[in-house]
MILUMLUM-480346 format. One line per 2 residues: number of its first residue (from 0); their letters; for each residue y, z negated, x negated of C-alpha. Coordinates in steps of 0.05 Angstrom, whole numbers. Example, Ala and Ser with C-alpha at 12.3 -4.5 7.8 and 13.67 -1.06 7.14 Angstrom:
// MILUMLUM-480346
0) as) -90/-156/-246; -21/-143/-273
***
This chain:
// MILUMLUM-480346
0) mr) 1991/-1370/-1235; 1963/-1302/-1217
2) sr) 1954/-1243/-1263; 1968/-1176/-1231
4) la) 1907/-1130/-1234; 1914/-1057/-1219
6) ps) 1871/-1038/-1158; 1843/-978/-1195
8) rt) 1818/-1023/-1251; 1784/-1070/-1202
10) lt) 1751/-1012/-1166; 1724/-980/-1229
12) aa) 1698/-1047/-1254; 1662/-1058/-1187
14) ll) 1631/-988/-1191; 1608/-1001/-1262
16) vl) 1575/-1066/-1242; 1542/-1032/-1182
18) ai) 1514/-978/-1228; 1487/-1031/-1276
20) al) 1454/-1067/-1218; 1420/-1004/-1194
22) la) 1394/-988/-1263; 1369/-1059/-1270
24) gi) 1331/-1057/-1204; 1300/-989/-1217
26) aa) 1280/-1007/-1289; 1249/-1074/-1268
28) wp) 1213/-1048/-1206; 1145/-1037/-1241
30) vy) 1149/-1108/-1266; 1160/-1141/-1197
32) rg) 1147/-1090/-1142; 1178/-1134/-1088
34) pe) 1242/-1139/-1048; 1257/-1206/-1080
36) aw) 1273/-1170/-1145; 1328/-1130/-1111
38) la) 1355/-1194/-1080; 1358/-1227/-1148
40) vg) 1393/-1167/-1179; 1443/-1160/-1123
42) aa) 1460/-1234/-1121; 1468/-1238/-1197
44) aa) 1513/-1176/-1201; 1557/-1195/-1142
46) aa) 1566/-1267/-1162; 1581/-1251/-1235
48) fa) 1631/-1198/-1216; 1667/-1242/-1165
50) it) 1673/-1302/-1211; 1695/-1263/-1272
52) wa) 1746/-1222/-1232; 1773/-1286/-1200
54) gr) 1779/-1319/-1267; 1818/-1259/-1293
56) rw) 1864/-1255/-1233; 1880/-1329/-1228
58) rw) 1881/-1339/-1304; 1828/-1393/-1308
60) ga) 1819/-1384/-1382; 1759/-1421/-1410
62) lt) 1746/-1449/-1340; 1719/-1381/-1322
64) av) 1660/-1394/-1367; 1649/-1461/-1334
66) al) 1654/-1428/-1265; 1603/-1375/-1286
68) ll) 1556/-1430/-1309; 1563/-1469/-1244
70) gf) 1554/-1405/-1203; 1491/-1389/-1242
72) va) 1461/-1458/-1228; 1481/-1455/-1154
74) ll) 1448/-1387/-1144; 1387/-1398/-1188
76) vp) 1340/-1427/-1136; 1357/-1384/-1075
78) aa) 1360/-1319/-1114; 1309/-1328/-1170
80) vp) 1261/-1383/-1147; 1257/-1369/-1072
82) sa) 1190/-1405/-1065; 1225/-1471/-1077
84) ld) 1266/-1462/-1013; 1205/-1480/-971
86) ga) 1201/-1549/-1001; 1237/-1614/-987
88) pa) 1295/-1636/-1031; 1244/-1656/-1083
90) gl) 1219/-1584/-1082; 1289/-1557/-1092
92) lr) 1298/-1603/-1151; 1233/-1581/-1180
94) gl) 1252/-1508/-1169; 1318/-1519/-1205
96) gd) 1281/-1550/-1263; 1232/-1492/-1265
98) gl) 1290/-1443/-1262; 1329/-1475/-1318
100) aa) 1267/-1479/-1361; 1251/-1406/-1347
102) va) 1319/-1384/-1375; 1290/-1398/-1444
104) lg) 1215/-1394/-1431; 1210/-1343/-1374
106) wk) 1198/-1284/-1420; 1135/-1319/-1444
108) qi) 1108/-1325/-1374; 1123/-1253/-1358
110) lt) 1085/-1228/-1419; 1023/-1269/-1401
112) lt) 1019/-1249/-1327; 986/-1189/-1297
114) lp) 1035/-1140/-1264; 1064/-1135/-1213
116) lg) 1095/-1205/-1211; 1128/-1206/-1143
118) sy) 1166/-1272/-1135; 1112/-1315/-1166
120) qa) 1139/-1383/-1188; 1201/-1371/-1232
122) vl) 1186/-1301/-1259; 1251/-1274/-1228
124) vp) 1294/-1319/-1271; 1295/-1275/-1334
126) lf) 1316/-1215/-1292; 1369/-1256/-1255
128) tt) 1395/-1283/-1321; 1398/-1214/-1354
130) vy) 1435/-1181/-1296; 1482/-1241/-1288
132) aa) 1502/-1239/-1361; 1508/-1163/-1362
134) aa) 1551/-1161/-1300; 1597/-1216/-1325
136) aa) 1606/-1183/-1393; 1618/-1114/-1362
138) tw) 1670/-1142/-1313; 1706/-1181/-1367
140) la) 1711/-1120/-1412; 1727/-1071/-1357
142) vr) 1786/-1107/-1326; 1820/-1120/-1393
144) gd) 1846/-1049/-1397; 1853/-1051/-1473
146) aa) 1815/-1026/-1533; 1754/-1068/-1513
148) sp) 1745/-1033/-1446; 1700/-976/-1472
150) wa) 1648/-1027/-1490; 1641/-1050/-1418
152) al) 1584/-1002/-1404; 1540/-1027/-1460
154) pa) 1506/-1081/-1417; 1473/-1023/-1379
156) aa) 1429/-1013/-1440; 1409/-1087/-1438
158) vv) 1385/-1085/-1366; 1345/-1021/-1377
160) af) 1315/-1051/-1440; 1291/-1110/-1399
162) gt) 1249/-1064/-1354; 1223/-1026/-1415
164) vf) 1202/-1086/-1457; 1171/-1126/-1400
166) gp) 1143/-1067/-1362; 1071/-1046/-1355
168) ve) 1030/-1021/-1414; 1017/-955/-1378
170) ls) 1075/-906/-1378; 1089/-860/-1320
172) dp) 1045/-798/-1315; 1069/-737/-1355
174) la) 1110/-687/-1316; 1094/-613/-1325
176) lg) 1153/-566/-1322; 1123/-498/-1334
178) pl) 1101/-495/-1406; 1139/-560/-1421
180) tv) 1106/-628/-1411; 1152/-688/-1408
182) aa) 1118/-753/-1429; 1138/-816/-1392
184) pr) 1187/-780/-1346; 1207/-842/-1307
186) el) 1225/-883/-1369; 1263/-825/-1400
188) ai) 1300/-812/-1335; 1323/-885/-1332
190) wa) 1346/-885/-1404; 1381/-818/-1394
192) aa) 1418/-846/-1333; 1440/-905/-1375
194) ai) 1464/-858/-1430; 1503/-816/-1380
196) li) 1535/-879/-1351; 1555/-905/-1419
198) tg) 1580/-838/-1442; 1619/-825/-1378
200) wi) 1651/-894/-1380; 1672/-886/-1453
202) aw) 1701/-817/-1438; 1739/-842/-1377
204) ts) 1768/-904/-1410; 1786/-866/-1473
206) ga) 1820/-812/-1430; 1859/-865/-1393
208) ar) 1885/-893/-1459; 1903/-823/-1481
210) ra) 1940/-809/-1417; 1979/-873/-1423
212) al) 1996/-855/-1495; 2022/-787/-1474
214) rl) 2067/-820/-1423; 2095/-870/-1472
216) gr) 2096/-824/-1532; 2041/-815/-1582
218) gp) 2041/-875/-1628; 2016/-881/-1700
220) ga) 1941/-879/-1709; 1927/-846/-1642
222) rl) 1885/-790/-1673; 1844/-840/-1714
224) rg) 1832/-883/-1653; 1808/-821/-1614
226) it) 1760/-802/-1669; 1734/-873/-1672
228) rg) 1722/-876/-1598; 1688/-809/-1597
230) at) 1642/-829/-1654; 1627/-895/-1618
232) ga) 1608/-858/-1554; 1564/-809/-1592
234) ai) 1529/-866/-1628; 1516/-903/-1563
236) vv) 1486/-841/-1530; 1441/-828/-1590
238) aa) 1419/-900/-1590; 1404/-900/-1516
240) la) 1363/-836/-1519; 1326/-861/-1580
242) ag) 1310/-925/-1544; 1283/-886/-1484
244) ai) 1240/-839/-1526; 1216/-887/-1579
246) la) 1227/-960/-1559; 1194/-956/-1491
248) pa) 1127/-927/-1513; 1126/-971/-1575
250) at) 1141/-1034/-1535; 1084/-1020/-1486
252) st) 1032/-990/-1533; 997/-1056/-1547
254) pr) 975/-1109/-1498; 1018/-1171/-1504
256) tv) 990/-1241/-1508; 1028/-1305/-1519
258) pr) 997/-1375/-1522; 1015/-1421/-1464
260) dr) 1046/-1489/-1469; 1015/-1513/-1404
262) id) 946/-1539/-1388; 896/-1490/-1416
264) pv) 849/-1468/-1360; 797/-1442/-1409
266) vv) 792/-1511/-1441; 783/-1543/-1372
268) vr) 729/-1493/-1352; 692/-1504/-1418
270) eq) 691/-1578/-1407; 657/-1570/-1338
272) ts) 583/-1581/-1332; 544/-1523/-1303
274) pl) 559/-1518/-1228; 487/-1498/-1218
276) ag) 463/-1562/-1251; 498/-1601/-1196
278) yr) 467/-1561/-1140; 416/-1614/-1120
280) vl) 469/-1668/-1116; 496/-1631/-1055
282) kr) 428/-1638/-1021; 426/-1714/-1026
284) da) 439/-1754/-964; 509/-1775/-986
286) ay) 533/-1703/-992; 486/-1665/-946
288) da) 528/-1678/-883; 593/-1694/-918
290) pl) 649/-1644/-902; 670/-1605/-963
292) ft) 722/-1558/-934; 738/-1522/-869
294) vt) 750/-1447/-865; 788/-1417/-806
296) gd) 823/-1352/-791; 855/-1312/-735
298) gp) 803/-1256/-740; 736/-1242/-771
300) lp) 719/-1287/-829; 687/-1263/-895
302) gr) 612/-1267/-897; 611/-1307/-961
304) mr) 659/-1354/-997; 647/-1361/-1072
306) la) 659/-1422/-1114; 635/-1413/-1186
308) vm) 607/-1350/-1218; 560/-1362/-1276
310) dq) 547/-1304/-1322; 519/-1333/-1386
312) ts) 461/-1378/-1406; 450/-1423/-1465
314) gv) 375/-1426/-1452; 385/-1494/-1417
316) df) 440/-1481/-1367; 475/-1422/-1334
318) tv) 549/-1432/-1345; 616/-1398/-1333
320) aa) 637/-1353/-1391; 706/-1375/-1411
322) gn) 740/-1342/-1470; 812/-1331/-1489
324) gt) 848/-1298/-1432; 789/-1304/-1384
326) ft) 826/-1345/-1332; 897/-1320/-1322
328) rf) 952/-1330/-1271; 950/-1288/-1208
330) ps) 1021/-1267/-1190; 999/-1210/-1144
332) gd) 936/-1174/-1123; 913/-1106/-1101
334) pv) 900/-1085/-1028; 833/-1112/-1005
336) td) 781/-1080/-960; 783/-1107/-889
338) pa) 836/-1159/-903; 832/-1225/-867
340) lv) 881/-1284/-869; 837/-1344/-883
342) rv) 858/-1417/-882; 819/-1468/-923
344) ai) 828/-1544/-920; 795/-1588/-972
346) es) 758/-1647/-941; 736/-1715/-968
348) gy) 668/-1691/-994; 696/-1640/-1042
350) sg) 727/-1648/-1110; 728/-1600/-1169
352) iw) 766/-1543/-1200; 733/-1485/-1162
354) vp) 773/-1454/-1106; 733/-1424/-1048
356) lt) 750/-1350/-1047; 718/-1282/-1037
358) ae) 707/-1231/-1092; 772/-1195/-1071
360) lg) 838/-1233/-1067; 898/-1195/-1041
362) ap) 954/-1242/-1060; 964/-1311/-1091
364) pe) 942/-1367/-1044; 998/-1402/-1007
366) fa) 982/-1475/-1020; 1001/-1531/-972
368) gp) 996/-1606/-973; 1030/-1658/-1017
370) ra) 1009/-1622/-1081; 1027/-1551/-1060
372) ad) 1074/-1537/-1118; 1027/-1566/-1170
374) la) 968/-1527/-1142; 1007/-1462/-1142
376) dg) 1028/-1476/-1214; 956/-1491/-1234
378) fy) 920/-1433/-1200; 883/-1384/-1245
380) vd) 834/-1327/-1232; 780/-1295/-1273
382) rd) 794/-1222/-1256; 725/-1200/-1280
384) tg) 686/-1246/-1234; 737/-1261/-1180
386) ag) 727/-1336/-1188; 789/-1379/-1179
388) ia) 806/-1449/-1205; 862/-1498/-1189
390) vp) 878/-1545/-1245; 942/-1585/-1230
392) ta) 901/-1636/-1268; 832/-1629/-1300
394) ag) 803/-1659/-1236; 822/-1599/-1194
396) lr) 822/-1600/-1118; 817/-1662/-1074
398) ag) 821/-1682/-1001; 887/-1663/-969
400) da) 896/-1598/-1008; 899/-1534/-967
402) yr) 918/-1462/-974; 916/-1395/-938
404) ae) 899/-1330/-972; 888/-1257/-957
406) ls) 814/-1246/-970; 765/-1189/-958
408) aa) 721/-1192/-897; 683/-1129/-916
410) pd) 607/-1129/-911; 564/-1139/-973
412) ar) 563/-1081/-1022; 497/-1043/-1033
414) ld) 463/-1044/-1100; 464/-978/-1137
416) aa) 396/-944/-1148; 407/-933/-1223
418) pa) 409/-992/-1271; 468/-1007/-1315
420) ha) 426/-1003/-1378; 368/-959/-1399
422) hp) 332/-1018/-1430; 322/-1092/-1411
424) dl) 384/-1134/-1422; 344/-1193/-1450
426) dl) 287/-1207/-1499; 224/-1208/-1457
428) ae) 184/-1234/-1516; 218/-1302/-1504
430) lp) 195/-1301/-1431; 121/-1282/-1431
432) ql) 106/-1310/-1361; 164/-1271/-1330
434) er) 142/-1208/-1366; 70/-1219/-1342
436) wl) 91/-1228/-1270; 139/-1169/-1270
438) aa) 86/-1123/-1301; 37/-1144/-1246
440) qr) 86/-1122/-1192; 87/-1050/-1216
442) lp) 158/-1038/-1192; 207/-984/-1218
444) at) 271/-1003/-1255; 315/-983/-1196
446) ge) 358/-1018/-1145; 302/-1016/-1094
448) gl) 253/-1042/-1146; 298/-1101/-1162
450) ae) 308/-1117/-1088; 233/-1114/-1076
452) ai) 219/-1159/-1136; 267/-1212/-1110
454) dr) 238/-1207/-1039; 168/-1219/-1068
456) lr) 195/-1277/-1110; 226/-1309/-1048
458) ar) 165/-1297/-1005; 118/-1329/-1056
460) gy) 164/-1389/-1068; 172/-1452/-1028
462) ls) 237/-1491/-1018; 241/-1561/-1046
464) ha) 303/-1599/-1068; 272/-1661/-1100
466) ls) 218/-1689/-1142; 205/-1746/-1093
468) dq) 210/-1754/-1018; 229/-1827/-1024
470) gd) 302/-1840/-1008; 341/-1776/-996
472) ra) 306/-1742/-938; 362/-1712/-896
474) wl) 348/-1641/-922; 273/-1649/-910
476) da) 281/-1678/-840; 327/-1620/-821
478) la) 279/-1567/-847; 218/-1602/-817
480) aa) 251/-1602/-749; 271/-1529/-753
482) yg) 213/-1497/-791; 158/-1549/-798
484) tr) 171/-1554/-872; 132/-1608/-910
486) fv) 149/-1639/-975; 125/-1610/-1041
488) as) 153/-1640/-1106; 197/-1596/-1149
490) pg) 229/-1615/-1216; 302/-1599/-1225
492) gh) 335/-1558/-1280; 339/-1484/-1292
494) sl) 326/-1477/-1366; 285/-1420/-1392
496) ar) 226/-1468/-1398; 234/-1488/-1325
498) ie) 237/-1415/-1302; 176/-1399/-1345
500) el) 140/-1456/-1308; 159/-1424/-1242
502) fe) 131/-1356/-1262; 69/-1390/-1291
504) ql) 55/-1421/-1223; 61/-1352/-1191
506) nd) 16/-1319/-1243; -37/-1372/-1239
508) qa) -38/-1369/-1163; -43/-1293/-1164
510) ea) -100/-1296/-1213; -137/-1348/-1171
512) ag) -126/-1309/-1106; -149/-1244/-1137
514) ta) -135/-1176/-1107; -160/-1196/-1038
516) gd) -109/-1252/-1030; -56/-1242/-975
518) da) 17/-1260/-981; 7/-1331/-956
520) al) -45/-1343/-1010; 4/-1323/-1064
522) va) 56/-1378/-1047; 60/-1422/-1108
524) gi) 130/-1424/-1139; 164/-1490/-1119
526) gd) 239/-1498/-1125; 305/-1483/-1092
528) de) 366/-1439/-1103; 377/-1470/-1172
530) qf) 312/-1444/-1201; 305/-1380/-1159
532) aa) 376/-1356/-1175; 363/-1364/-1249
534) aa) 296/-1329/-1241; 327/-1271/-1202
536) vl) 381/-1261/-1255; 328/-1256/-1309
538) la) 289/-1207/-1267; 351/-1164/-1257
540) ra) 367/-1163/-1331; 295/-1147/-1347
542) lg) 302/-1084/-1304; 368/-1063/-1337
544) fd) 418/-1090/-1286; 477/-1135/-1301
546) ar) 470/-1200/-1262; 504/-1266/-1251
548) iv) 495/-1328/-1208; 544/-1346/-1152
550) lg) 550/-1415/-1121; 582/-1413/-1052
552) vr) 573/-1415/-977; 558/-1365/-922
554) lg) 603/-1361/-861; 581/-1340/-792
556) gd) 511/-1319/-770; 449/-1360/-786
558) gv) 452/-1359/-861; 382/-1357/-891
560) pg) 324/-1403/-872; 334/-1468/-910
562) vp) 409/-1459/-923; 448/-1450/-858
564) ac) 516/-1417/-853; 579/-1458/-843
566) es) 602/-1472/-772; 668/-1508/-764
568) sc) 661/-1544/-830; 622/-1531/-894
570) tg) 579/-1588/-919; 530/-1598/-975
572) an) 476/-1569/-929; 513/-1502/-929
574) va) 521/-1494/-1004; 476/-1439/-1031
576) aw) 466/-1399/-1094; 454/-1325/-1097
578) ie) 460/-1271/-1149; 504/-1210/-1157
580) ar) 474/-1150/-1192; 510/-1088/-1218
582) ga) 481/-1020/-1229; 508/-956/-1261
584) dg) 564/-949/-1208; 596/-1014/-1232
586) vw) 595/-1047/-1162; 571/-1119/-1157
588) ap) 523/-1128/-1098; 500/-1197/-1073
590) ld) 426/-1211/-1066; 399/-1274/-1032
592) vt) 347/-1314/-1071; 331/-1376/-1028
594) pq) 255/-1385/-1024; 220/-1387/-956
596) va) 207/-1453/-919; 153/-1436/-868
598) vp) 89/-1425/-908; 70/-1482/-955
600) pt) 33/-1467/-1019; -42/-1468/-1012
602) al) -54/-1490/-1083; -15/-1556/-1075
604) es) -51/-1601/-1025; -24/-1669/-1005
606) ge) -37/-1720/-1059; -54/-1670/-1113
608) rl) -23/-1686/-1181; 28/-1636/-1205
610) pe) 14/-1597/-1269; 41/-1637/-1328
612) ha) 92/-1603/-1372; 119/-1644/-1429
614) tv) 185/-1606/-1428; 203/-1630/-1358
616) pe) 197/-1707/-1355; 193/-1734/-1284
618) er) 242/-1791/-1301; 299/-1740/-1299
620) da) 300/-1740/-1223; 274/-1808/-1207
622) pe) 318/-1837/-1152; 322/-1905/-1185
624) nd) 354/-1876/-1248; 420/-1837/-1248
626) pe) 431/-1802/-1315; 498/-1770/-1332
628) fg) 520/-1712/-1287; 505/-1645/-1317
630) sg) 447/-1667/-1361; 407/-1609/-1334
632) sg) 367/-1644/-1280; 414/-1624/-1224
634) nt) 400/-1689/-1185; 456/-1733/-1211
636) ap) 524/-1751/-1183; 592/-1738/-1213
638) aq) 632/-1795/-1243; 678/-1833/-1196
640) at) 753/-1829/-1202; 786/-1885/-1241
642) pa) 853/-1919/-1229; 878/-1881/-1290
644) dt) 871/-1816/-1250; 919/-1844/-1197
646) aa) 969/-1865/-1249; 965/-1796/-1281
648) gl) 990/-1766/-1216; 1058/-1797/-1229
650) lp) 1067/-1759/-1294; 1087/-1692/-1263
652) al) 1141/-1725/-1221; 1168/-1763/-1281
654) rw) 1167/-1699/-1321; 1209/-1661/-1272
656) ig) 1258/-1719/-1264; 1266/-1718/-1339
658) la) 1277/-1643/-1340; 1330/-1649/-1285
660) aa) 1366/-1705/-1323; 1364/-1664/-1387
662) al) 1393/-1604/-1350; 1450/-1646/-1322
664) ll) 1464/-1675/-1391; 1465/-1605/-1419
666) la) 1516/-1582/-1367; 1558/-1644/-1381
668) al) 1556/-1631/-1456; 1578/-1559/-1446
670) al) 1636/-1581/-1400; 1661/-1635/-1447
672) fi) 1654/-1597/-1512; 1724/-1566/-1514
674) pa) 1762/-1629/-1493; 1722/-1669/-1545
676) vk) 1741/-1621/-1601; 1814/-1625/-1581
678) al) 1812/-1701/-1581; 1782/-1701/-1651
680) rt) 1836/-1653/-1675; 1891/-1698/-1647
682) rr) 1860/-1760/-1679; 1855/-1725/-1747
684) rr) 1929/-1704/-1744; 1954/-1772/-1722
686) ra) 1916/-1809/-1777; 1932/-1763/-1835
688) ds) 1944/-1801/-1901; 2011/-1768/-1916
690) ae) 2071/-1783/-1871; 2096/-1711/-1881
692) vr) 2029/-1684/-1859; 2031/-1730/-1798
694) al) 2100/-1703/-1780; 2075/-1632/-1784
696) ga) 2014/-1652/-1744; 2060/-1678/-1688
698) we) 2095/-1610/-1686; 2028/-1573/-1685
700) el) 2004/-1618/-1629; 2065/-1601/-1588
702) ld) 2056/-1526/-1599; 1981/-1529/-1583
704) ah) 1994/-1566/-1518; 2046/-1514/-1496
706) ad) 2000/-1457/-1517; 1944/-1485/-1474
708) ag) 1993/-1497/-1417; 2014/-1424/-1419
710) tp) 2086/-1429/-1444; 2098/-1355/-1458
712) av) 2135/-1357/-1524; 2088/-1408/-1555
714) ra) 2025/-1373/-1529; 2049/-1306/-1557
716) ar) 2060/-1339/-1625; 1996/-1380/-1626
718) vs) 1944/-1334/-1597; 1906/-1290/-1645
720) gg) 1935/-1221/-1645; 2004/-1244/-1621
722) rt) 2059/-1201/-1650; 2116/-1250/-1638
724) ql) 2141/-1284/-1703; 2189/-1341/-1685
726) sr) 2219/-1395/-1729; 2208/-1469/-1714
728) rd) 2279/-1473/-1686; 2267/-1413/-1640
730) lg) 2201/-1443/-1616; 2235/-1511/-1605
732) aa) 2288/-1477/-1563; 2234/-1445/-1520
734) ip) 2203/-1513/-1505; 2236/-1565/-1460
736) gg) 2258/-1622/-1506; 2231/-1585/-1566
738) sa) 2297/-1572/-1604; 2305/-1644/-1626
740) ia) 2233/-1649/-1648; 2237/-1583/-1686
742) aa) 2300/-1607/-1722; 2267/-1673/-1741
744) vd) 2207/-1637/-1768; 2251/-1589/-1809
746) ra) 2286/-1650/-1840; 2219/-1682/-1855
748) vf) 2193/-1620/-1889; 2254/-1591/-1925
750) ag) 2298/-1653/-1939; 2302/-1678/-2010
752) es) 2277/-1746/-1991; 2206/-1753/-1965
754) vd) 2195/-1774/-1893; 2170/-1845/-1885
756) aa) 2115/-1871/-1839; 2164/-1899/-1788
758) ea) 2197/-1832/-1778; 2129/-1798/-1771
760) dr) 2110/-1849/-1718; 2176/-1835/-1681
762) lw) 2159/-1761/-1681; 2091/-1774/-1652
764) sa) 2121/-1819/-1599; 2171/-1764/-1580
766) vt) 2115/-1713/-1576; 2072/-1760/-1534
768) de) 2129/-1771/-1486; 2143/-1696/-1481
770) ls) 2070/-1680/-1468; 2066/-1735/-1414
772) gl) 2124/-1702/-1379; 2092/-1634/-1386
774) ra) 2027/-1657/-1354; 2062/-1697/-1299
776) gr) 2097/-1635/-1273; 2033/-1594/-1265
778) sl) 1978/-1591/-1213; 1908/-1618/-1224
780) la) 1880/-1548/-1231; 1934/-1530/-1282
782) rl) 1919/-1592/-1322; 1845/-1576/-1322
784) ra) 1858/-1504/-1342; 1901/-1528/-1401
786) rf) 1848/-1578/-1422; 1795/-1524/-1427
788) sl) 1840/-1469/-1455; 1823/-1440/-1523
790) as) 1894/-1413/-1536; 1909/-1470/-1584
792) fg) 1851/-1447/-1626; 1880/-1377/-1631
794) vr) 1832/-1348/-1580; 1858/-1308/-1522
796) gf) 1838/-1340/-1456; 1775/-1315/-1421
798) gr) 1794/-1260/-1373; 1869/-1260/-1390
800) er) 1913/-1198/-1397; 1951/-1184/-1460
802) sd) 2024/-1200/-1452; 2044/-1133/-1481
804) hg) 2009/-1096/-1424; 2063/-1114/-1375
806) e) 2019/-1158/-1331
***
């Protein structure tokens, strides 16, 4: 059965939904800033309008709600989770699970991400859901053409509120109009447009009702209804303007933070040992030539790729500072200098949470490989340092993982001449040997002074990666072939005591050489990037500069003597450490710290015993003993993966299968709810204790079935608000075969003798036969529509016209 809809009403409803969609897209633009947001808004508005209008026209009743739900699920992935379209069927299933979960939890993700969001993961789902619900509600109210129609424009306030509440903290710049300054002009303009839309719609629909009343004759209460509608419109306008002027600034005046329910990246980072402590492991034979990752691109590659950035020290190790909110998701980035599209493939020699990146990242990495979705979901960035981690599990990256990212290929920044602080950024009293050496250099506290101090430190040092030359010699053989390097023992670790030992070697050598000693005579500090990076950071802080240690690789060129740059693949031989220093201009500039490899120290002849220092026991780095990784020696290997790690990889798949099953069960529960309630109602009536009540129940069952089936007289009498008052006899006459049943019920109710159980059973049998005939003569769609109809509960069917409107 079709319900005639006036073309003018359809057109106005379509224009209203179009206006709501435009307001939604404009209001949400600062949140997403991507074309995918407009696609989500357009798809949601068009689908909701089409389904709701069709349900109204073809009188689907409660099935319209079911159709809206199914349409929402069908469009969720292509419109709101477009990244899932690139995956296999398993990826689509995962995307559907993410989308359904984001309906309830997406707001939480939006509030904890840095804007703009783009189409990152499932962040479009809250916008899609809001517009879908608003468009459906607006259409349903607009096409009714009754007293509820003026409320159809109210969803416009909801979509604008979405952009206001989830928008950026910073409001739009004030607009000066002569002597008048308008604060937050963009936000006020959007809310004003919403107020105009709502007011105009109310005025138009109210005028239409008034014009119809004039044609039919002014009925009772017309003036009161006009006053009520006018007051309602005024109240809505006032509320919309108040929301624009007050709610928007209030909602964005304070940064928003919400705890996550996923793996906490800060906890994972805190559980890591110092990346610098594992530096020497990469110089052992097993890792020295082992491929860690490959870096390729279509154009120039960045000069450096960073892994970990360490900016705090405990006195024993330099570690990554990880506090609440340090590592956050990275939905979108800013334009980078000299952008380059770089592809990185993780090889067998690499494992860990640190993602090779540059300091500037233009957009979220596009991960590939079997764990692409998990890696994208577990990617976080420290926006202060630029370091990135991938924690689909606490183990991080592994062989087979890959990604491409837009990175900066700009040359290294230059260090500012002025320091960041007027005084040293550390207590020199705790480092007397460093203070003594720095004072002897007589260098100014400037950028050039710091660069010269580090150059002298490197020139007077000598590269050594081990305490013994027995066993792991690949690094020594490579340096000996290229530079003639010979072995000199060097303890591991980079504690303050170890750095003080380094500066003590330099001070003692300088004192022994005297003022006449040349540069070669001053070579005495033995170590590698681990010790010299820590020493350079302390020097920078002593001169008033901010400084931190970076572990990474160099790409292209020759690298530095002792640590070559990557060629086709990066191996342990290519991993280096350097520092980044920041002056008064706030720009971080990299400074190399690797000591020289050509001039051996003159004070350490072959066979000479090393100075004994009780704080650095030689057993730490003995090759025959492997203490726990991260103990501070820097010469130990990480723990091997266990079978439990492999089993844990199945947990994400099982989790998403469970979520998909739960979503299907939820949809089934929603679809079966109305039929289940009707079945319980029939059972209660049929099993009533009193025979008279059972007889009345049979009559009520007959009326409810005809009301759900759409029998006009019964629906008019049963539906809430129906004005038709008919007797049981009249209703029975309007129902095929109902006259005899109505007469039997009248006798059961009004006769002097009470009805017995047998007669009640006969009434139920007659009703059952009548209902079987009613269903047998209807199509499958009509039977389904009747099964889901709410007319028997006194609720007018979803999207149906009132019978007294002549439609």
